[in-house]
C-alpha positions in Angstrom: 351.7 -23.6 259.9 349.2 -21.2 260.0 348.3 -20.0 257.2 346.0 -16.3 256.8 344.1 -16.2 253.5 343.5 -12.8 252.7 341.4 -11.6 249.2 339.7 -9.7 247.6 336.6 -10.3 245.3 339.3 -12.7 242.8 342.5 -12.9 244.5 344.2 -14.5 247.5 347.2 -13.9 249.0 348.3 -16.3 251.9 350.4 -15.4 254.7 352.7 -18.2 256.4 355.9 -19.3 257.5 356.6 -21.6 254.6 355.7 -19.1 251.7 356.9 -16.2 250.6 357.1 -13.2 252.1 354.2 -10.5 251.3 354.7 -6.6 251.0 351.8 -4.5 251.5 352.4 -0.9 250.4 351.9 1.8 252.7 351.8 4.5 250.7 347.8 5.3 250.3 348.3 7.5 253.1 347.8 10.8 253.8 349.5 11.0 257.4 352.6 13.5 256.9 351.6 13.7 253.4 349.7 17.0 253.3 349.1 17.1 249.8 347.5 13.9 250.0 345.5 14.8 253.0 344.3 18.0 251.2 343.2 16.3 248.0 341.7 13.1 249.6 339.8 15.7 251.9 338.2 17.5 249.0 337.7 14.6 246.8 340.8 14.5 244.6 342.1 10.9 244.3 344.3 11.2 241.4 347.3 10.7 244.4 345.7 7.2 244.9 345.2 6.1 241.6 349.0 6.9 241.1 349.8 5.6 244.4 348.1 2.3 243.8 349.9 1.9 240.5 353.2 3.0 241.2 353.3 0.1 244.5 351.9 -2.5 242.1 355.4 -2.0 239.1 357.2 -2.2 242.3 355.7 -5.5 244.0 353.6 -4.8 245.6 351.2 -8.1 247.2 348.6 -6.5 249.3 347.7 -2.0 249.7 347.1 -0.5 253.6 344.3 2.2 252.7 344.7 4.5 255.2 342.0 8.4 255.3 343.1 9.8 258.6 342.8 13.2 257.9 342.2 16.0 260.7 339.0 17.5 261.2 337.6 15.4 257.7 334.9 12.8 257.0 337.1 9.8 257.8 334.4 6.9 257.6 332.7 8.5 254.1 336.3 9.2 252.6 337.9 5.8 253.4 334.8 3.8 252.1 335.2 5.8 248.8 338.9 5.2 248.7 338.0 1.5 249.0 336.2 1.4 246.5 338.3 3.6 244.8 341.4 1.1 245.4 339.1 -2.0 244.2 338.1 -0.6 241.1 341.9 -0.3 240.2 343.5 -3.6 241.2 342.3 -7.0 242.4 345.0 -7.9 245.2 344.0 -7.3 248.6 343.1 -4.8 250.9 344.7 -3.6 254.5 342.0 -1.6 255.6 343.3 1.0 257.9 341.9 3.2 261.0 342.0 4.3 264.7 338.6 5.3 264.5 336.2 2.2 264.1 333.4 4.0 262.4 335.8 4.2 259.7 337.0 0.6 259.9 332.9 -0.9 259.4 332.8 1.6 256.3 335.1 0.5 254.6 334.3 -3.2 255.7 331.2 -1.9 254.4 331.8 -2.2 250.8 335.4 -3.9 250.9 334.6 -7.0 248.7 336.3 -10.0 249.3 337.8 -10.8 253.1 340.0 -7.6 254.5 342.7 -7.1 256.6 341.5 -5.0 259.6 344.0 -2.4 260.6 344.2 -2.7 263.7 343.2 -3.8 267.5 345.1 -3.3 270.7 344.7 -5.2 273.7 342.9 -2.1 275.2 339.8 -3.4 276.7 337.8 -0.7 274.8 339.2 -1.1 271.2 339.0 -5.2 272.0 335.5 -4.7 272.2 334.7 -2.1 269.6 336.6 -4.3 266.9 336.5 -7.1 266.8 332.9 -7.6 266.6 333.7 -5.9 263.0 336.2 -8.3 262.2 333.9 -11.2 263.4 330.7 -9.9 261.4 332.4 -9.2 258.4 334.4 -12.1 257.7 338.1 -10.4 257.7 341.4 -10.9 259.4 343.0 -9.0 262.2 346.5 -6.9 262.7 346.9 -7.6 266.4 348.6 -4.2 268.1 351.0 -6.1 271.2 350.9 -2.8 273.7 347.1 -2.3 276.0 346.4 0.5 278.4 350.0 0.2 280.4 351.7 1.3 276.8 354.0 -0.5 274.9 356.5 -2.3 276.7 360.1 -2.8 275.8 360.5 -6.2 277.2 359.0 -8.5 274.6 358.1 -11.4 276.7 355.4 -8.6 278.5 353.9 -7.6 274.5 354.2 -11.3 274.0 351.6 -11.4 276.5 349.0 -8.8 275.5 349.6 -10.8 271.9 348.2 -14.2 273.3 345.3 -12.4 275.6 344.4 -10.7 272.0 344.4 -14.1 270.5 342.2 -15.6 273.0 340.0 -13.0 272.9 339.4 -13.2 269.2 338.7 -16.6 269.7 336.1 -15.8 271.9 334.1 -13.8 269.4 334.8 -16.7 267.1 337.3 -15.5 265.0 340.6 -17.6 264.6 343.9 -17.7 265.5 344.7 -18.5 262.0 342.9 -14.5 261.3 345.1 -12.8 263.9 348.0 -11.2 262.5 350.0 -9.9 264.6 352.6 -6.5 264.9 355.1 -6.9 267.8 355.3 -3.4 267.5 359.2 -1.8 265.8 360.3 1.3 267.7 362.7 3.5 266.3 366.3 1.8 266.4 368.1 5.2 266.7 366.2 6.0 270.0 365.9 1.8 271.6 369.3 0.3 271.0 367.6 -2.9 271.6 364.6 -1.9 269.4 365.6 -4.8 266.5 367.1 -7.6 269.2 363.3 -7.0 271.3 361.2 -7.9 267.9 363.3 -10.7 266.7 363.0 -12.4 270.5 359.5 -11.8 270.1 358.9 -12.9 266.3 359.9 -16.5 267.9 357.6 -16.9 270.6 354.6 -15.6 268.0 355.6 -18.3 265.8 356.4 -21.0 267.7 354.1 -20.9 270.5 350.9 -18.5 269.6 352.0 -20.1 266.0 350.5 -17.1 264.7 351.8 -14.9 261.2 353.1 -11.3 262.1 353.3 -8.0 260.3 354.4 -4.8 260.8 354.8 -1.1 260.0 358.6 -1.7 258.8 359.6 2.0 257.8 359.1 2.8 261.7 362.7 1.2 262.5 365.1 3.4 260.0 362.6 7.2 261.6 365.5 9.8 262.2 368.6 8.0 260.6 370.3 8.4 257.5 370.6 5.9 254.9 366.6 4.7 256.3 366.7 2.6 253.6 369.5 -0.2 254.1 368.6 -0.3 257.7 364.6 -0.6 257.0 366.7 -3.6 254.2 368.3 -5.1 257.1 365.8 -5.3 259.8 363.2 -7.0 257.1 365.5 -9.5 256.2 366.8 -10.0 259.4 362.8 -10.0 260.9 362.3 -12.7 257.8 364.7 -15.4 258.9 363.1 -14.6 262.4 359.8 -15.4 261.3 358.0 -12.2 260.2 355.0 -12.5 257.3 354.7 -9.9 256.0 354.9 -6.1 256.3 353.8 -2.6 256.0 356.4 -0.9 254.2 357.1 0.9 250.9 357.8 -0.7 248.2 359.2 2.1 245.5 362.9 1.2 247.2 364.0 -1.3 245.4 367.1 -1.7 248.4 364.4 -2.7 250.6 362.5 -5.0 248.3 365.8 -6.9 247.4 366.3 -7.7 250.7 363.0 -9.1 251.6 363.2 -11.5 247.7 366.9 -11.5 248.9 365.2 -13.4 252.2 362.9 -15.9 250.7 365.3 -16.5 248.7 367.3 -18.0 251.3 365.1 -19.6 253.7 363.7 -21.5 250.4 360.3 -19.8 249.8 361.9 -18.9 246.3 362.3 -22.7 244.6 365.1 -22.0 242.2 364.8 -18.7 243.1 362.1 -18.1 240.7 361.1 -15.4 241.0 363.8 -13.6 241.7 365.3 -14.5 238.4 362.2 -13.1 236.8 362.2 -10.1 238.7 366.0 -9.0 238.3 367.1 -11.5 235.3 368.3 -8.7 232.8 367.8 -9.6 228.5 370.4 -10.3 226.4 371.7 -7.5 224.3 370.1 -7.6 221.1 372.5 -8.2 217.6 371.7 -6.4 214.4 369.3 -8.5 213.0 367.3 -8.5 216.2 368.2 -11.5 217.8 370.1 -12.4 220.5 373.4 -11.0 220.6 375.7 -14.4 221.1 378.6 -13.5 224.3 381.6 -12.8 224.0 384.2 -16.6 223.4 385.8 -15.8 226.4 383.4 -14.8 228.6 381.4 -17.8 227.5 384.2 -19.8 228.0 384.8 -18.1 231.4 381.4 -19.0 232.4 381.6 -22.8 231.0 385.0 -23.3 232.8 383.7 -21.6 236.4 380.8 -23.6 236.3 382.1 -27.0 236.1 385.0 -25.9 238.5 385.2 -25.9 242.1 386.2 -23.6 244.2 389.5 -24.7 246.2 391.0 -21.5 247.7 389.8 -18.9 249.8 388.6 -15.5 248.0 391.2 -13.0 248.5 
C-alpha cells in the first residue's frame, strides 16, 4: 500500500494504511488566537515555543505551522517560525498557508521534506503550488474542492481529488506524495458530514490509493462537549481509512481515541504504544521497591486470566 514519507533533517514520519495514525499538532496557528497573532507580528515567539513543547509532550508526531496574520508580512513570519520550530524539535512539519509566496518562503528555509498545506483543484492554485512542491521535493495536502466550491456529494469531491492527483503526476509528483483532505464539515450544520467523509475515505483508499488528512476540529464546531464528538469522529475515520489529521493533541480524550483506534486496527502490535503511554507505575513500598498487590487482588487477576467468561455481562 501507499506510504507517504515526511521528514526533518534527522527524523522521518510515514503515513500509510498499515501504519499508526499520524497526529499533526494544530496549535501553531494565529487564526482565532488574537494574542498569538499580535505576538508573532511583533516578533515575540515565546507562545510558539510553549505550543511546540506542549504538543510534543502530548504525543504529536508532526506539527502544522501557520502564520496567517492580517496585514502582516506573512512570508517573513512563516519562514522565521519554521526556522524557530526546527531549532526546537526534529519532528517533521506541515507548512501551512493560503499565500503562495509564504509557502515558498517556508520551503526555502526548511530542512528535510515537509508537507505543504495546501493545494485545491482550482486551476490558478494548481499551477502556482504544484511547481513549488516539485521544486522543493515536498509532499502536498490536496483539498477536494475547486472553483465550484465544496460539494456535499462525496463522489464530486472524489473527482476533484482525482484531478489533483493526475495534475500532480503531470508535474512529476507521485501519488504517494499527495495527501488528500476530504474536507470535514461541521456535523452540527450538515447532519451527513461524517457519512460523506467516511464514504469518500473508502474510495480514496481503495481507488486512488492515497493517504489522507483533515482539519479534525471542524467536525465539532459550534457544539458543546466538542472533544467527545472529535474523538468519535477520528476513531471512525481511522476505521474508514484516514491516515493522519491536523488536530489538537492537548485533549487527551482525542489522543486516546486515535491510539485506541490504532489498537483495534492492528496498527499497535501487542498494544505496546498504548501500554507505554497509559500504564501506571506500581505504588512504591516503604523501602522504595514496588509494593506487592493485595493477595485478594492478585488472586483475582490470576484466576481471571485463566477463566473463560461463561455468561453475558449483567
